[in-house]
C-alpha positions, 0 to 999 in steps of 0.5 A: 222855310229852311234857314240853310236856304238863306244863310251859310255858316261861316264858323262856330263861336261857342267859346272855350266852354262847350254848351250843353244844349245850345250852339252859336255860329257866325253866319252870313246872308247868302244874298246880302252878305250881311253877317249874323249871329245864329243861336240854335238849339235841338228841342228836348225835354231837358232843355226847355228853359234854353228854348224859352230863352231863345224865344224870349230873346227873339222878341227883343229886337232893336233898330238902334246902334249898339243893340241887337236886331232880330233878323230871322227866327225859325222853329220846327218840331225838332229845332230853334234857329235865331239870327241876330245882328252881328256886332263887331269887336271883342268882349269888354274884358279882352279890350281892357286887358290890352292896356297897362294897369295905369291906363285901364281905368281911363279906358274903361271910363271911355267904354262906359261913356259909350254905354250910357245911351244904350242903357238909357234907351232900354231902361226908358223902355222899361226893359232891363238886361239882367245879364250884364257881364264882360262877355255881353259888352262888345267893344269895336275900337277900329274907328274910335270906340263903339260899344254894343250890348248883346244877349237879351236872353234873360232880359225883362220887359216890365211892361209885360207880366211875366212869371218865370223860374229864377234865372241869373248870371252866376257871379254878376247878378244883383241880390234882388235877382238872385232872390227872384224878386222881379217886381223890385228890378229896375235900372239899378239892377243892371248897374249892379251887374255892371259894377261887378263887370267893371271890378272883374275887368280891372282886377282880371278876375271875378270877385266873391267867387267859389267853386261851389255855386251855392257858396257863390250865391250866398257871397253875392247876396250878402258880402260887399264888393271888395276894394280894388287893388291900390292902383285903382283905389281912387275909383274903388268907392265909385264901383262899390257904390254902383254894386252896393247891397244890403248885408243880411244878418239873417239868411233871407229865407229866414225873413218874412217876404216883407222884411226881405223886400225891405232889406233889398230896397235898402241895398238898391237905395245905396246904389247910384240913382242914375247912370250920369251920376255914376259917370260924373263921379268916375270922371272926378275920381280919374281926375283926382288920380291924375293930379296925384300922379303929377304931384308924385 
């Protein structure tokens, strides 16, 4: 079946950065009028990884509020078309950016609360997103706060055996993901990326980033998440614990596989063991900040 028989394109939504191989559109079912996100790629030898990502993403389909459902998947000899359910709202960084500095941490907490059942659902199913970043968290505030987690192109289902090349979101990935130790991946791997995302949304920029991707990767593996600005100092330790890591004194590639894994595990053990514990500490620190504000 030709997807144009069933869907019409409403607009292109690739974003500011041009995608080299794949394109994203807002589409609409011609019969039901239901909106969908279309991801499409022309099949070439140069973009086989992108093709595999789309095929993989199609397998992650949820009938749960806040998670994407695969509506349709078409593949021909020359193209791939993936239609996912549309999640209304704006990306997390744009949402937090609307507020004054003294309101940002509280508003971020409200979003993180709504994210809890989503993360718990996928993690209980042994699914790990592995691409959590502000642009993949959608916030709709038209009626309260509704949160959605999108783009499962890098997700890992640990119920299935999977061997793949190292794929990670530059600037947000946990060290165990950067070093392709997929057997170590668990909920704390997603917590790490969420911690970096929180830091980014509060500061308005990414931490530990360099123009050279290799340097950025090295910073991500070794250096701790910096302190937040003084206006967020109460919650800085909470965010840093969410994204804790082992500080390597030797390059990881100079270590044996056993020693490297041991070091990575030590870093993971420094993170929150549960999302509820993280939320509890975040809320307590927000309350401390309010008390200090009133005393002042």
